[in-house]
GUNULO-19663 format. One line per field, with one value per residue (C-alpha): residue in three letters; x negated, y negated, z; residue number from 1. Coordinates in Angstrom, 2 decimals. Layout:
gulo	ALA, ...;
c1	X, ...;
c2	Y, ...;
c3	Z, ...;
lumlum	NUM, ...;
//
This chain:
gulo	MET, LYS, ARG, LEU, ILE, LEU, THR, ARG, GLU, GLN, LYS, ASN, ILE, ASN, ILE, GLU, ILE, PRO, VAL, GLU, PHE, ILE, ASP, ILE, GLN, MET, PRO, GLN, ALA, SER, GLY, ASP, ALA, LEU, LYS, VAL, TYR, LEU, TYR, LEU, CYS, ARG, ALA, ALA, GLN, ASP, PRO, SER, ILE, ALA, LEU, SER, VAL, THR, ASP, MET, ALA, ASP, LEU, PHE, ASP, VAL, THR, PRO, LYS, ARG, ILE, MET, GLN, SER, LEU, ALA, TYR, TRP, GLU, GLU, CYS, GLY, LEU, LEU, ALA, LEU, SER, TYR, SER, GLY, GLY, GLU, LEU, SER, GLY, ILE, ARG, LEU, ILE, SER, ASP, THR, SER, SER, SER, PRO, ASP, PRO, GLY, GLU, GLU, VAL, SER, ALA, PRO, GLU, SER, ALA, GLY, GLU, ASP, LEU, LEU, PRO, ALA, SER, GLY, ALA, SER, ALA, GLY, TYR, PRO, ASP, THR, VAL, SER, ASP, HIS, LYS, ALA, ASP, VAL, LEU, ASP, PRO, SER, VAL, LEU, ASP, ARG, ASP, ALA, GLU, PHE, SER, GLU, LEU, LEU, GLY, LEU, SER, GLU, TYR, TYR, LEU, LYS, HIS, PRO, LEU, ASN, SER, SER, GLN, ARG, ARG, SER, LEU, GLY, LEU, CYS, TYR, LEU, MET, PHE, GLY, ARG, ARG, SER, ASP, VAL, VAL, GLU, TYR, LEU, LEU, GLU, TYR, CYS, ILE, GLU, HIS, GLY, ARG, THR, SER, PHE, HIS, TYR, ILE, GLU, GLY, VAL, ALA, ARG, GLY, TRP, LYS, GLU, ASP, GLY, TYR, GLU, THR, LEU, ALA, ASP, ILE, LYS, ALA, GLY, THR, ALA, LEU, ARG, SER, LYS, ASN, VAL, TYR, SER, VAL, MET, ASN, ALA, PHE, GLY, LEU, GLY, ASN, ARG, ALA, PRO, VAL, ARG, GLU, GLU, ALA, GLU, TYR, ILE, GLU, LYS, TRP, THR, ALA, GLU, PHE, ASP, LEU, PRO, VAL, ILE, LEU, LYS, ALA, CYS, ASP, ARG, THR, MET, ALA, ARG, ILE, HIS, ALA, PRO, SER, PHE, ARG, TYR, ALA, ASP, THR, ILE, LEU, SER, SER, TRP, LYS, GLU, SER, GLY, VAL, ARG, THR, VAL, GLN, ASP, ILE, ASP, ALA, ALA, ASP, LEU, LYS, HIS, GLN, ALA, GLN, LYS, PRO, ALA, GLU, THR, VAL, ARG, SER, GLN, ARG, PRO, ALA, LYS, GLN, ILE, VAL, ASN, PHE, GLU, GLN, ARG, ASP, THR, ASP, TYR, ASP, ARG, ILE, VAL, SER, GLY, TYR, GLN, ASN, ASN;
c1	104.25, 102.59, 101.02, 102.25, 100.50, 101.45, 100.55, 101.86, 102.21, 100.43, 98.37, 98.55, 96.95, 100.16, 103.66, 105.70, 109.20, 111.51, 114.42, 116.66, 115.69, 116.48, 119.94, 121.25, 119.53, 119.26, 122.68, 123.75, 120.93, 121.15, 119.01, 116.98, 116.60, 115.09, 112.67, 111.40, 111.33, 109.32, 107.07, 105.98, 105.37, 103.11, 101.29, 100.63, 98.13, 96.05, 94.98, 93.97, 97.87, 98.79, 101.76, 104.35, 108.14, 107.57, 105.05, 107.68, 110.26, 108.09, 107.93, 111.11, 112.68, 114.78, 114.82, 113.02, 116.09, 117.37, 113.98, 114.50, 117.69, 116.18, 114.20, 116.63, 118.74, 115.52, 115.19, 118.47, 118.27, 115.01, 112.89, 110.34, 110.07, 109.52, 107.55, 107.38, 105.37, 106.62, 109.74, 108.37, 108.12, 104.42, 104.38, 106.30, 105.64, 106.37, 108.03, 106.75, 109.27, 112.80, 114.25, 112.71, 115.10, 113.96, 111.74, 113.82, 111.82, 112.02, 113.24, 116.19, 116.98, 120.32, 119.67, 119.66, 123.38, 124.45, 128.65, 129.70, 130.25, 127.03, 124.36, 121.41, 121.32, 120.37, 117.49, 117.57, 114.08, 114.56, 115.25, 117.92, 120.52, 120.03, 122.31, 121.08, 117.13, 119.10, 120.55, 117.51, 117.39, 120.72, 120.20, 117.26, 119.02, 122.36, 123.57, 123.56, 126.48, 128.09, 129.73, 131.23, 134.62, 135.22, 131.48, 132.83, 135.68, 133.50, 130.97, 133.97, 135.28, 131.90, 131.52, 134.90, 134.15, 130.77, 132.21, 129.00, 127.42, 125.56, 121.68, 119.98, 118.94, 122.03, 123.72, 121.02, 121.88, 125.49, 125.19, 122.95, 125.84, 127.90, 126.40, 125.54, 128.82, 129.35, 130.72, 133.78, 134.91, 136.88, 134.26, 132.52, 135.25, 135.82, 131.56, 132.16, 134.91, 133.50, 130.03, 131.73, 134.34, 131.41, 129.60, 126.82, 126.54, 122.97, 122.77, 119.82, 122.13, 124.80, 122.82, 121.63, 124.93, 125.71, 122.53, 123.56, 126.89, 125.54, 122.69, 125.57, 127.51, 130.07, 131.29, 134.79, 136.78, 138.59, 135.22, 133.72, 136.82, 137.15, 133.49, 133.47, 136.23, 134.66, 131.43, 133.19, 135.19, 131.78, 129.90, 133.11, 133.33, 129.91, 129.55, 132.61, 131.28, 127.93, 130.28, 129.14, 132.55, 132.00, 129.55, 128.42, 124.75, 121.24, 119.18, 117.33, 121.46, 122.49, 119.62, 120.31, 123.77, 123.23, 120.71, 123.31, 126.55, 124.17, 123.63, 126.23, 129.93, 131.63, 132.70, 129.40, 127.73, 130.14, 129.07, 126.17, 126.41, 128.85, 125.88, 123.59, 125.90, 126.60, 122.61, 120.65, 124.16, 122.84, 123.60, 120.36, 120.37, 116.77, 117.82, 120.82, 118.72, 116.40, 119.82, 120.92, 117.33, 117.59, 120.71, 119.70, 116.16, 119.16, 121.21, 124.25, 126.36, 129.78, 131.20, 131.81, 128.17, 127.49, 130.30, 128.75, 124.91, 126.09, 127.27, 124.05, 121.93, 124.24, 123.79, 120.14, 119.52, 116.78, 118.26, 116.65, 118.84, 121.72, 120.57, 119.84, 123.43, 124.35, 125.02, 121.69, 121.23, 120.93, 117.60, 116.17, 113.01, 113.16, 112.45, 115.64, 116.66, 118.68, 120.12, 123.58, 125.47, 128.99, 127.02, 124.92, 128.71, 130.43, 127.80, 127.62, 131.27, 130.88, 128.58;
c2	-84.78, -81.90, -79.43, -76.13, -72.99, -70.16, -66.31, -63.11, -59.65, -58.19, -60.05, -58.79, -59.72, -60.21, -61.69, -58.95, -59.60, -56.28, -55.09, -55.62, -59.25, -59.43, -57.44, -58.79, -61.67, -63.78, -63.67, -65.26, -67.74, -71.57, -72.66, -74.81, -71.50, -69.90, -72.40, -72.52, -68.66, -68.49, -71.33, -69.83, -66.70, -68.01, -70.61, -67.47, -66.11, -69.67, -71.17, -74.07, -74.99, -77.62, -77.14, -79.07, -80.03, -82.90, -81.55, -79.41, -81.56, -83.93, -81.22, -80.03, -84.01, -83.11, -84.23, -82.80, -81.53, -79.32, -77.96, -76.90, -75.55, -73.28, -71.94, -71.35, -69.62, -67.05, -66.54, -65.47, -62.90, -61.70, -62.36, -65.42, -65.89, -69.67, -70.74, -73.97, -75.98, -78.86, -78.63, -79.03, -76.45, -75.45, -71.94, -69.85, -65.77, -64.29, -60.59, -58.21, -55.32, -56.82, -53.34, -52.53, -53.22, -55.21, -53.59, -52.15, -54.87, -57.67, -61.25, -61.97, -65.74, -67.56, -69.50, -73.49, -73.81, -71.25, -71.65, -73.78, -70.81, -68.37, -69.40, -67.74, -64.40, -64.30, -62.11, -60.71, -59.51, -57.30, -54.37, -52.17, -50.87, -47.40, -45.91, -47.06, -45.38, -42.31, -42.08, -43.83, -40.77, -41.21, -44.48, -43.65, -41.35, -42.53, -39.67, -38.33, -41.05, -40.36, -37.27, -39.64, -40.43, -43.87, -44.54, -44.07, -45.83, -49.17, -48.28, -48.78, -51.56, -53.65, -53.33, -54.40, -57.51, -58.41, -56.73, -55.12, -51.33, -51.10, -50.32, -48.36, -50.94, -52.56, -49.10, -48.40, -51.87, -51.51, -48.08, -49.27, -51.96, -48.84, -47.07, -50.21, -50.57, -47.00, -45.96, -48.28, -49.11, -52.09, -53.91, -53.39, -54.22, -57.91, -58.61, -58.47, -60.38, -63.02, -63.54, -63.25, -66.03, -68.30, -67.33, -65.30, -62.13, -61.03, -57.60, -59.21, -61.90, -59.94, -57.57, -60.25, -61.05, -58.14, -57.52, -61.21, -59.72, -56.52, -58.59, -60.90, -58.13, -57.59, -54.14, -54.03, -56.09, -58.04, -58.96, -60.29, -62.17, -63.87, -64.75, -66.01, -68.21, -69.66, -70.62, -71.79, -74.45, -75.08, -76.15, -78.15, -79.80, -81.02, -81.47, -84.19, -85.54, -86.79, -87.67, -85.09, -82.76, -82.70, -80.07, -77.19, -77.53, -76.82, -74.15, -76.48, -78.29, -74.57, -73.88, -76.96, -75.70, -72.06, -73.23, -75.76, -73.67, -70.73, -73.47, -75.73, -75.92, -77.78, -80.80, -81.27, -81.22, -83.60, -85.88, -85.98, -86.16, -89.69, -90.54, -90.18, -92.40, -95.10, -95.20, -95.07, -95.41, -92.42, -88.25, -87.14, -83.45, -84.19, -87.11, -85.36, -82.65, -84.81, -85.79, -82.03, -81.52, -84.26, -83.07, -79.33, -80.14, -82.46, -79.59, -81.49, -78.70, -80.64, -83.52, -84.41, -84.16, -86.80, -89.05, -88.94, -89.43, -92.19, -93.55, -92.74, -94.64, -97.93, -98.06, -97.41, -100.69, -102.77, -105.95, -107.76, -106.69, -107.77, -111.17, -111.54, -111.06, -114.09, -117.37, -119.44, -122.64, -125.70, -126.58, -130.09, -130.64, -134.79, -137.22, -137.89, -141.93, -143.27, -146.13, -147.32, -148.08, -148.83, -151.87, -153.34, -153.54, -154.64, -157.30, -158.17, -158.53, -161.33, -163.20;
c3	148.66, 150.70, 147.98, 147.96, 148.36, 146.42, 147.00, 145.22, 146.59, 144.01, 141.34, 137.45, 134.52, 132.33, 133.26, 133.84, 134.02, 135.53, 132.99, 136.14, 136.76, 132.94, 133.87, 136.87, 138.06, 134.76, 134.07, 137.09, 137.14, 135.91, 133.76, 135.93, 138.45, 135.58, 134.50, 138.54, 138.88, 135.20, 136.10, 139.31, 137.78, 135.43, 138.17, 140.19, 137.07, 137.32, 140.36, 138.86, 138.25, 140.90, 142.56, 144.36, 144.68, 142.97, 140.31, 139.06, 139.22, 136.79, 134.74, 134.19, 134.20, 137.65, 140.96, 143.76, 145.20, 142.22, 142.27, 146.09, 145.30, 142.67, 145.26, 147.90, 145.05, 144.43, 148.16, 148.57, 146.07, 147.41, 144.65, 146.75, 150.46, 151.48, 154.52, 156.61, 158.22, 160.16, 158.81, 155.06, 152.54, 152.85, 151.07, 148.36, 148.07, 144.71, 146.10, 142.74, 143.39, 142.41, 143.46, 146.71, 149.73, 152.64, 155.67, 158.81, 160.48, 157.90, 158.90, 157.06, 156.94, 155.67, 152.50, 152.87, 151.25, 152.97, 154.13, 156.78, 159.29, 157.42, 160.00, 160.44, 161.90, 165.77, 165.92, 162.83, 163.33, 166.00, 163.64, 163.16, 165.80, 166.80, 164.38, 161.85, 162.55, 163.48, 159.47, 158.23, 155.63, 154.48, 153.78, 151.94, 149.84, 148.46, 147.11, 150.62, 151.58, 148.30, 149.85, 152.33, 150.89, 152.79, 151.90, 147.97, 148.10, 149.51, 146.50, 143.96, 145.67, 145.78, 141.99, 141.64, 143.50, 141.83, 138.20, 137.50, 138.81, 141.91, 141.31, 143.63, 145.92, 146.58, 147.11, 150.04, 151.65, 151.04, 153.20, 155.55, 156.55, 156.57, 158.93, 161.17, 162.04, 162.89, 159.75, 159.51, 156.19, 157.42, 158.72, 155.74, 153.25, 155.15, 155.17, 151.40, 151.28, 153.44, 151.56, 148.22, 149.61, 150.31, 146.59, 148.39, 146.18, 147.15, 149.20, 150.88, 152.51, 152.68, 154.99, 156.76, 157.94, 158.90, 161.41, 162.61, 163.37, 165.24, 167.22, 168.32, 169.91, 167.51, 166.99, 165.68, 162.69, 165.77, 166.95, 163.90, 162.86, 166.37, 165.85, 163.04, 163.23, 166.44, 164.93, 161.72, 163.96, 165.44, 162.72, 160.97, 163.90, 164.09, 160.65, 160.86, 163.95, 162.30, 158.80, 156.99, 156.64, 152.70, 152.73, 154.60, 157.06, 155.49, 156.86, 159.57, 160.74, 160.89, 163.31, 165.80, 165.66, 166.23, 169.12, 170.71, 170.63, 172.55, 175.32, 175.50, 175.42, 172.18, 174.03, 175.27, 171.63, 170.09, 172.76, 171.65, 168.38, 169.10, 171.28, 168.42, 165.55, 168.08, 168.82, 165.81, 163.79, 161.38, 161.73, 162.71, 164.93, 165.54, 167.69, 168.98, 170.07, 172.17, 173.63, 174.66, 175.96, 178.39, 179.21, 179.78, 181.95, 183.80, 184.85, 182.69, 181.42, 180.72, 179.86, 183.73, 184.29, 181.25, 183.31, 186.56, 184.74, 182.96, 186.68, 188.26, 185.84, 185.94, 189.66, 189.21, 186.92, 188.12, 190.04, 187.23, 184.96, 187.25, 187.75, 183.81, 182.91, 185.21, 183.69, 183.64, 185.49, 183.97, 182.98, 182.86, 181.50, 181.71, 184.36, 185.78, 186.24, 189.29, 187.22, 188.68, 185.36, 187.13, 189.20, 185.90, 183.94, 186.84, 186.79, 183.31, 183.68, 186.64, 184.41;
lumlum	1, 2, 3, 4, 5, 6, 7, 8, 9, 10, 11, 12, 13, 14, 15, 16, 17, 18, 19, 20, 21, 22, 23, 24, 25, 26, 27, 28, 29, 30, 31, 32, 33, 34, 35, 36, 37, 38, 39, 40, 41, 42, 43, 44, 45, 46, 47, 48, 49, 50, 51, 52, 53, 54, 55, 56, 57, 58, 59, 60, 61, 62, 63, 64, 65, 66, 67, 68, 69, 70, 71, 72, 73, 74, 75, 76, 77, 78, 79, 80, 81, 82, 83, 84, 85, 86, 87, 88, 89, 90, 91, 92, 93, 94, 95, 96, 97, 98, 99, 100, 101, 102, 103, 104, 105, 106, 107, 108, 109, 110, 111, 112, 113, 114, 115, 116, 117, 118, 119, 120, 121, 122, 123, 124, 125, 126, 127, 128, 129, 130, 131, 132, 133, 134, 135, 136, 137, 138, 139, 140, 141, 142, 143, 144, 145, 146, 147, 148, 149, 150, 151, 152, 153, 154, 155, 156, 157, 158, 159, 160, 161, 162, 163, 164, 165, 166, 167, 168, 169, 170, 171, 172, 173, 174, 175, 176, 177, 178, 179, 180, 181, 182, 183, 184, 185, 186, 187, 188, 189, 190, 191, 192, 193, 194, 195, 196, 197, 198, 199, 200, 201, 202, 203, 204, 205, 206, 207, 208, 209, 210, 211, 212, 213, 214, 215, 216, 217, 218, 219, 220, 221, 222, 223, 224, 225, 226, 227, 228, 229, 230, 231, 232, 233, 234, 235, 236, 237, 238, 239, 240, 241, 242, 243, 244, 245, 246, 247, 248, 249, 250, 251, 252, 253, 254, 255, 256, 257, 258, 259, 260, 261, 262, 263, 264, 265, 266, 267, 268, 269, 270, 271, 272, 273, 274, 275, 276, 277, 278, 279, 280, 281, 282, 283, 284, 285, 286, 287, 288, 289, 290, 291, 292, 293, 294, 295, 296, 297, 298, 299, 300, 301, 302, 303, 304, 305, 306, 307, 308, 309, 310, 311, 312, 313, 314, 315, 316, 317, 318, 319, 320, 321, 322, 323, 324, 325, 326, 327, 328, 329, 330, 331, 332, 333, 334, 335, 336, 337, 338, 339, 340, 341, 342, 343, 344, 345, 346, 347, 348, 349, 350, 351;
//
């Protein structure tokens, strides 16, 4: 498997484990995830350590899939960032300051194990809306928003949901989401419920979902509920068409679904999924994507367009193909004799 390149934002002689990590992240992390994170901290101090997913899997006696799940977990927590090349993990960047919130222009990606309707935020790197930048000072100073009665209620509600007090970074993130939707507390309350329901309690992730909703043009709670319901239906339908309805899509699969739903109606997408299963007898998002891309280039937009294109393709089949479907004539590969056996038998009986 490909060797990974590990970089760190800040190099230290000693391995430092922040108090916040011990108080907040460590109690919620699995034993495998803790081993992986501490090993990465150690490897970052010693370039001679060979680092790959298979190396770590062998070291901790787990499967490579378990290592990838641990890496995705820490990325969701905002403690590291993963980079990919050709669809394969190629780099890991350790984020040393666990208390810092994402930059306004920093891209926030959904984790691989995101829920079925939690797709990557579209345009998440485009920055915050104007309403946020106008109140940037408020967000950086949580005490200003503390004087907002509705925001104070949201703080209490989020602490009740998460079962622990929010640190300054989390308070800033919650305040940012609150301002992002024009101080609509009902939207932020639904945002918290929505993410927690799908097992996502990282504010790094919650903020990414909020940005995705904003970039999709959702402004009110009604807009968000309608949009997420449609997205959930699309994801479930595609996964079910591939026979994968028992799990949520991984990141690459979610990106494909997001791309397809932006370009085609669901019946066309499902037609491509069915055709993929019929041709290669296996679920392949990449193969379905080639089908949809060819339809897009051909101007195919509806199921009726697909049927018309199929009929046209059948009509244009070469004449040789048609002839090959006709019954073959009997082939004789030896010299035939013209002996009259009836005459011979008659003569034998007369004798």
